[in-house]
C-alpha positions in Angstrom: -17.0 17.1 -39.8 -13.3 16.4 -39.8 -13.1 17.7 -36.2 -16.0 15.4 -35.3 -14.2 12.3 -36.6 -11.0 13.5 -34.9 -12.8 13.6 -31.6 -14.2 10.1 -32.1 -10.8 8.8 -33.0 -9.2 10.4 -29.9 -12.0 9.0 -27.7 -11.4 5.6 -29.2 -7.7 5.8 -28.5 -8.4 6.9 -24.9 -10.9 4.1 -24.4 -8.4 1.6 -25.8 -5.7 2.8 -23.4 -8.1 2.4 -20.5 -9.1 -1.1 -21.7 -5.5 -2.1 -22.0 -4.9 -1.9 -18.2 -4.1 -5.4 -17.2 -6.6 -7.3 -14.9 -6.0 -10.8 -13.5 -8.5 -13.5 -14.3 -10.0 -13.9 -10.8 -9.6 -17.7 -10.6 -7.9 -17.7 -7.2 -4.3 -17.3 -8.3 -1.5 -15.7 -6.2 0.4 -13.1 -8.2 3.9 -12.1 -7.1 5.7 -9.2 -8.8 8.1 -11.8 -10.3 5.1 -13.6 -11.8 3.6 -10.4 -13.1 6.9 -9.5 -14.8 6.5 -12.6 -17.0 3.2 -11.3 -18.2 3.9 -8.7 -20.9 0.6 -6.9 -20.6 1.0 -6.4 -16.8 3.3 -3.4 -17.1 5.7 -5.0 -14.6 9.2 -5.5 -15.7 12.2 -7.0 -13.9 15.2 -4.6 -13.9 18.9 -5.4 -14.0 19.3 -4.5 -10.4 16.7 -7.1 -9.4 13.9 -4.5 -8.7 10.5 -4.5 -10.4 9.4 -1.5 -12.4 5.6 -0.9 -12.5 5.0 1.4 -15.5 1.2 1.0 -16.0 -1.9 0.5 -13.9 -3.1 -3.0 -13.2 -5.9 -4.6 -11.2 -5.9 -7.8 -9.1 -9.4 -9.2 -9.6 -11.7 -10.4 -6.8 -10.6 -13.9 -5.7 -7.0 -13.3 -6.6 -4.1 -12.3 -4.3 -1.2 -9.9 -4.8 1.8 -11.0 -2.9 5.1 -9.2 -2.0 7.9 -11.6 -1.2 11.0 -11.2 0.9 13.5 -8.6 -0.4 11.3 -7.3 -3.2 12.0 -3.8 -4.3 9.1 -2.4 -6.3 9.4 0.9 -8.1 6.1 2.6 -9.3 6.0 5.1 -12.1 4.3 8.5 -12.2 0.5 8.3 -11.6 0.6 4.5 -11.5 -2.2 2.9 -9.5 -2.4 -0.7 -8.4 -6.0 -1.7 -7.6 -6.6 -4.8 -5.5 -10.1 -6.2 -5.5 -8.9 -9.4 -4.0 -6.5 -9.9 -1.1 -3.1 -8.2 -0.4 -0.5 -10.5 1.1 2.3 -8.0 1.8 4.1 -9.9 4.6 7.6 -10.8 3.7 9.7 -12.6 6.3 12.1 -9.7 6.8 11.8 -6.8 4.5 10.5 -5.3 1.2 10.4 -1.8 -0.3 7.8 0.0 -2.4 9.0 3.3 -3.8 8.8 5.6 -6.8 10.8 4.9 -10.0 12.5 8.3 -10.2 12.8 11.7 -8.6 9.7 13.7 -9.5 7.4 10.7 -10.0 4.2 10.7 -8.0 2.6 7.2 -7.9 -1.0 6.9 -6.9 -0.1 3.8 -4.9 -2.3 1.0 -3.7 -6.0 1.0 -3.7 -7.3 -2.0 -1.8 -11.1 -1.9 -2.5 -12.4 -5.4 -2.1 -15.7 -5.8 -0.2 -14.6 -9.2 1.0 -10.8 -9.0 1.0 -8.2 -8.5 3.6 -4.8 -6.8 3.6 -1.9 -8.1 5.6 1.0 -5.6 5.6 4.1 -6.5 7.5 7.8 -5.6 7.3 7.2 -3.4 4.2 8.5 0.2 3.7 6.1 2.4 1.6 8.1 5.3 0.4 6.4 8.1 -1.7 3.6 5.6 -2.0 0.3 5.5 0.0 -2.3 2.8 0.7 -6.0 3.4 0.4 -8.2 0.7 2.0 -11.8 0.1 2.4 -14.6 -2.4 1.8 -17.5 -4.1 3.5 -16.5 -7.2 5.4 -12.8 -6.4 4.8 -10.0 -5.6 7.4 -6.4 -4.5 7.3 -3.6 -5.4 9.6 -0.4 -3.4 9.4 2.6 -4.5 11.6 6.1 -3.2 11.6 5.7 -1.2 8.4 7.1 2.2 7.5 5.1 4.8 5.7 7.3 7.7 4.7 7.3 10.7 2.3 3.9 9.9 1.0 3.1 12.4 -1.8 -0.7 12.7 -1.2 -1.4 11.6 -4.8 -3.6 8.7 -3.8 -5.4 10.5 -1.0 -5.2 13.6 1.1 -6.7 11.6 4.0 -3.4 10.0 5.0 -0.5 7.9 4.0 -2.8 5.1 5.2 -6.4 6.1 4.5 -9.8 4.4 4.7 -12.4 5.3 2.1 -15.2 2.9 3.2 -16.6 1.7 6.4 -15.0 -1.5 7.7 -14.1 -3.1 11.1 -11.4 -5.0 12.9 -8.5 -3.0 11.5 -5.2 -2.9 13.4 -2.1 -0.7 12.9 0.7 -1.5 15.3 4.5 -1.2 15.6 4.6 1.0 12.5 6.5 4.2 11.7 4.9 7.2 9.9 7.7 9.6 9.0 7.5 12.9 7.2 4.5 12.3 5.0 3.2 15.3 3.1 -0.3 14.6 4.4 -1.4 13.2 7.7 -0.5 9.7 8.7 -3.8 7.9 9.2 -7.3 9.1 8.4 -10.7 8.3 7.0 -13.6 10.2 5.4 -16.3 11.9 7.5 -19.0 9.6 6.2 -16.8 6.4 6.4 -16.3 5.5 10.0 -14.1 2.5 10.7 -13.3 0.3 13.6 -9.6 0.4 14.3 -6.9 -0.1 16.9 -3.8 2.1 16.5 -1.2 1.1 19.0 2.5 1.3 19.7 3.3 3.3 16.6 5.6 6.3 16.0 4.3 9.3 14.2 7.1 11.7 13.3 6.7 15.1 11.6 3.8 14.2 9.4 1.7 16.7 7.3 4.8 18.4 6.1 2.6 20.3 3.7 1.3 22.1 6.8 -2.4 21.3 6.2 -5.1 21.8 8.8 -5.2 18.1 9.9 -3.8 16.2 12.8 -1.3 13.4 12.3 -4.0 10.9 13.4 -7.4 12.0 12.0 -10.3 9.7 12.6 -14.0 10.2 12.0 -16.2 8.2 14.3 -19.7 7.0 14.1 -21.9 3.9 14.2 -20.9 1.0 16.4 -17.2 1.1 15.4 -14.6 1.4 18.2 -11.5 3.6 17.7 -8.7 2.8 20.1 -5.5 4.9 20.0 -3.0 3.8 22.5 0.7 3.7 23.4 1.8 5.8 20.4 4.4 8.5 20.0 3.0 11.5 18.1 5.8 14.0 17.5 5.1 17.0 15.4 7.5 19.1 13.3 6.5 22.3 15.0 4.1 23.0 12.1 1.6 25.8 12.6 -1.4 23.9 11.2 -0.9 20.2 11.9 -2.1 18.8 15.2 -1.6 15.6 17.1 -4.7 13.4 17.4 -8.2 14.2 16.3 -11.6 12.5 16.6 -14.5 14.0 14.8 -18.2 13.5 14.0 -18.9 16.5 11.9 -21.9 14.9 10.1 -23.7 14.3 13.4 -24.0 10.6 12.7 -25.4 8.2 15.3 -22.7 6.7 17.4 -22.6 3.9 19.9 -18.9 2.8 19.6 -16.1 3.2 22.1 -13.4 5.8 21.5 -10.2 5.7 23.7 -7.1 7.8 23.5 -4.8 6.4 26.1 -1.1 6.2 27.1 0.2 8.3 24.2 3.2 10.7 24.1 2.2 13.8 22.1 4.7 16.6 21.6 5.5 19.6 19.3 2.3 19.7 17.4 -0.1 22.7 16.8 -2.3 21.1 19.5 -2.4 17.8 21.3 -5.8 16.1 21.2 -9.1 17.5 19.8 -12.6 16.2 19.5 -15.1 17.8 17.2 -18.8 17.2 17.2 -20.9 14.5 18.8 -18.0 12.3 20.1 -17.9 10.1 23.2 -14.4 9.5 24.3 -12.1 8.5 27.1 -8.9 10.5 27.2 -6.6 8.9 29.8 -3.0 8.8 30.9 -1.5 10.7 27.9 1.6 12.9 28.2 1.3 16.2 26.1 4.3 18.5 25.9 4.7 21.7 23.9 1.8 21.4 21.6 1.7 25.1 21.1 2.7 25.9 17.5 -0.4 27.8 16.4 0.7 31.4 16.0 -2.8 32.5 17.0 -3.9 31.3 20.4 -7.6 31.9 19.4 -7.2 29.1 16.8 -5.2 26.4 18.5 -2.5 25.5 20.9 -4.6 23.4 23.4 -3.4 20.3 25.0 -7.0 19.1 24.8 -9.8 20.9 22.9 -13.4 19.8 23.0 -15.5 21.5 20.3 -19.2 20.5 20.4 -21.9 22.7 19.0 -24.3 19.8 19.2 -23.9 19.7 23.0 -24.1 16.0 23.0 -20.5 14.9 23.5 -19.5 12.8 26.5 -15.8 13.2 27.4 -14.0 11.5 30.3 -10.5 12.9 31.0 -8.2 11.3 33.6 -4.5 11.1 34.5 -3.1 13.2 31.7 0.1 15.3 31.9 -0.4 18.6 30.1 2.6 20.9 29.8 3.7 23.8 27.6 0.5 24.4 25.6 -1.0 27.8 24.8 -4.0 26.4 26.8 -4.5 23.4 29.0 -8.0 22.3 28.2 -10.4 24.4 26.1 -14.1 24.2 25.4 -14.6 26.7 22.6 -18.4 26.4 22.4 -21.4 24.2 23.1 -22.3 22.2 26.2 -20.6 18.9 26.1 -20.6 16.6 29.2 -17.0 16.7 30.4 -15.9 14.7 33.4 -12.4 15.9 34.3 -12.6 14.6 37.8 -15.6 13.7 40.1 -14.3 12.4 43.4 -17.2 12.8 45.9 -18.6 9.2 45.6 -16.1 6.5 44.7 -19.0 4.1 44.1 -20.8 6.3 41.6 -20.9 5.4 37.9 -19.4 8.7 37.0 -16.6 8.6 39.6 -13.3 10.0 38.2 -10.3 10.5 40.4 -9.0 13.3 38.1 -5.2 13.0 38.5 -4.7 15.4 35.6 -1.6 17.7 35.9 -1.2 21.1 34.3 2.2 22.7 33.9 2.9 26.1 32.2 0.0 26.3 29.8 -0.7 29.8 28.8 -0.4 32.7 26.3 0.0 36.5 26.4 1.5 36.2 29.8 -1.5 34.5 31.4 -1.8 30.9 32.5 -4.9 29.0 31.3 -5.3 25.5 32.7 -8.9 25.2 31.8 -10.9 27.6 29.6 -14.7 26.9 29.6 -16.1 29.1 26.9 -19.1 26.7 26.7 -22.3 26.7 28.8 -22.2 23.4 30.6 -20.9 22.7 34.1 -17.6 20.9 34.1 -16.5 18.6 37.0 -12.8 18.9 37.5 -12.0 17.7 40.9 -8.9 15.8 42.0 -6.4 17.5 39.7 -3.1 19.2 40.2 -3.2 22.8 38.9 -0.4 25.1 37.9 -0.3 27.0 41.2 2.0 27.1 44.1 -0.7 25.9 46.5 -3.8 23.9 45.5 -6.2 26.3 47.1 -9.5 27.5 45.7 -8.2 31.1 45.6 -5.1 30.2 43.6 -6.8 27.7 41.3 -9.4 30.2 40.4 -6.7 32.3 38.7 -5.9 29.6 36.1 -9.5 28.7 35.3 -11.9 30.7 33.1 -15.6 30.0 33.7 -18.8 31.3 35.1 -17.0 33.3 37.7 -15.4 35.3 35.0 -18.4 35.5 32.7 -21.9 34.7 33.9 -23.0 33.3 30.5 -20.4 30.5 30.7 -20.6 27.2 32.5 -19.3 26.6 36.0 -16.2 24.6 36.7 -16.3 22.6 40.0 -12.7 22.0 40.8 -12.4 21.6 44.6 -11.1 19.5 46.2 -7.9 19.5 44.2 -5.4 16.7 44.2 -3.1 16.8 47.3 -4.2 20.2 48.5 -1.3 22.6 49.1 1.1 20.6 47.0 3.0 22.6 44.4 3.7 21.4 40.9 7.4 20.9 40.4 8.8 21.2 36.9 11.3 18.7 35.5 14.7 20.3 36.1 17.1 21.0 33.2 19.5 18.6 34.9 16.9 15.8 34.8 16.1 16.5 31.2 19.7 16.2 30.2 20.8 13.5 32.6 21.8 11.2 29.8 19.0 8.7 30.3 16.9 7.4 27.5 13.1 7.6 27.9 10.3 5.5 26.6 7.2 7.0 25.0 5.7 7.9 28.4 8.7 9.7 29.6 9.9 7.0 31.9 13.6 6.3 32.1 14.6 3.1 30.3 17.7 1.1 29.5 20.1 2.4 26.8 18.8 1.3 23.4 20.5 -1.1 21.1 18.7 0.1 17.9 18.6 3.3 15.9 16.1 6.1 15.9 17.1 8.3 18.8 15.6 11.8 18.8 16.1 14.7 21.2 13.0 16.3 22.8 13.4 19.0 25.6 16.8 17.6 26.4 15.6 14.0 26.6 16.7 11.4 24.2 13.5 9.7 23.0 13.8 6.1 21.8 11.5 5.7 18.8 12.9 2.6 17.1 
């Protein structure tokens, strides 16, 4: 009997602790961290150095706003979670920082869960702290923010993750640096509409999990546009560059575009899994080869589709230094890698993809069709000395090599009889700075210069 009463007492204490988490009154007020520090129950205290310590969970009620103001420094304690059921106004004029309170602390970060709220994130550095967002009729806009060293406590789906379907999300001009999990992601049953543009992704998934740095599930009528980003891996053996997936086989009518990105030093460059329709265009992929087993990864582009319903358009990409160029592990997706016969046709594709030094075990593999569908691949420049049918056949695996596989139609090639010329070592080390597409640019005036293959890459 004593044990029973002891259990009741402990349960009451636990319930009291939960009940004591502070919640705003939901009357439309704007709460700054300075204002919260004046409310004893909030768990926010102003420190002598001017920073704000958050030592307990609190909730911003629907209708209220949590605001970060210029030069705020916010330190969150171990396991602390800030839940926002209203709006997040995190847009200081110049700068603000959210970090952990001490070495070894693992805050759960921000959970922005309003079904009718919005999040405006600008000029904020999130260090060791992640953001989870999602709610019907809600949208997030992140601009010029840094997400770094996220501990994965709030979500394993990303330093910035989406846990509910929502549309009109934009992430631009941001930096995702050395997060333990991937940078941006969402759940397989929670498709979102999002534009991810002009960001830098640098060495994310430091825990070496089997996830790409950008990991988006697609479905419904949501558009996913990933453009003008730099996605630089840490040469991890498990983490890839960009991934789109529809592993649940959900109906999908949205537009998916991966375009104008510079992707280097990942396990693989770009992958699509399942019933995914996508345009993959004008990306530069260099040395995405860090899977130790070529049978498991290392492709510049991989199209995996057991449903045989994916539609993939691939044009104008530079693919260099992978274990494979393009792979189709299984299934019968509809892949248009170049179809030049009728410029007026709806499925016309000039090709213009270039393959340089993609291979493993001493063999070059520009295109490996292990699926059963015919692939159109005209108008491309293959890794051969002359763009002839006989030579190109040596770098393509398809029906000619195994009668059970799909045929690759690759003639005419781009600029027949023109050899692929590699970038010389002198060019790579010529002292020029390069933008994210590898084009020489003016010397930078800001920090964030990294070396890749002898090139100084400007990322800030």
